[in-house]
N, C-alpha and C positions, 0 to 999 in steps of 0.2 A: 270434774270428778272422773274417777276411773272405772273401767269395766270390772265387774265382779269376777269374771271368769279368767280373762287373760289380758294383761297389759301388753299392748303392742306398740312399738316405737319404730319409726323410720327416720333415719338421718340422711339428709342430702349433703354430700360432701363435694364441694366445688374444688377444682384444681388449684384455685388461688387461696385455699385455706378456709373460706367461709363455710359454715354449716348451718343447717336448719333442721330441727327435730320435731317431728309430728307424733301425735299420740291418738289412740282410739278412745278419746274421752266421751263421756255421756252427760247429757243434761239432766237425766233422771236416773242416776245409778241405783241399782238394787242391791240388797244385802247378799243375794245369791242369784246366779244366772237363771233367768226364767226359761231358757231354751231346754227342751228335752233332747236326749241323745238322738242324733240323726236329723234334727230339725235344721232348717236353713237359718239365715241371719235376720229374718223378718222382725222378730221380737227385739232385736238390737235397736231397730229404728222405732217400732211402735210402742214399746214399753220403756226401754232405757233412754230413748231420745238420742241415739247415736246418729249424727248427721252424716258421718263419713268415716272411712278407714284412716289409719295413721298416715298412709301415703298421701291422701288428699290434704290432710292437715299440713304435712311438710311442704307440699306444693303451694298451698295457700300462703304459708309463711315466706317461701322463697320467691314467689311470683315469677317474673321473667328471668330472674337470676338463676333459676333451676337448670337452665340450659348448660350442658356440659358436665353436670354433676353425676355422681354415683349414688344410688339409693342403697342404704344398708338397713336390712330388716332385723329387728330384735323381738323375741317373744312369740314368733309364729314361724311356721315351716315354709310358707310360700306366699308369693304376691298373687292375689286373685287376678283374673284376666282383665277385669275392668280397671284395676289399679295399674297393671302392666301397661295397658294402652294409654292411660292418662300420663304416666311417667314418661313413656317414650314420645308421646305427642308434645310434651313440654320440653323435650330435648335432653332428657336424662339419658346418659350413654350406657350405663350398665346397672344391673341389679345384683345384689349380694346378700347373703345371710350372714349375720354377725357370728363370729367364731365362738 
């Protein structure tokens, strides 16, 4: 199920044409986002059951094949630091925002 506030997608695009698309899905989606303005993302995990960001979902789908890919972000303005490190550690070569 999807996040009530913002659907975020990350597509890993491999030079050979393969793609993997991750999403910030929730195990316990709410009809409205439980976070108050300025709050961190703790409630995403504790209330909505979000296990990980879209970046981690895309990496899970691609596995070792993520190496050499470009990560393209949709629905959000930036890759968080944790996800940036995970993507680069997996061998993703560049990060982009969708146009």
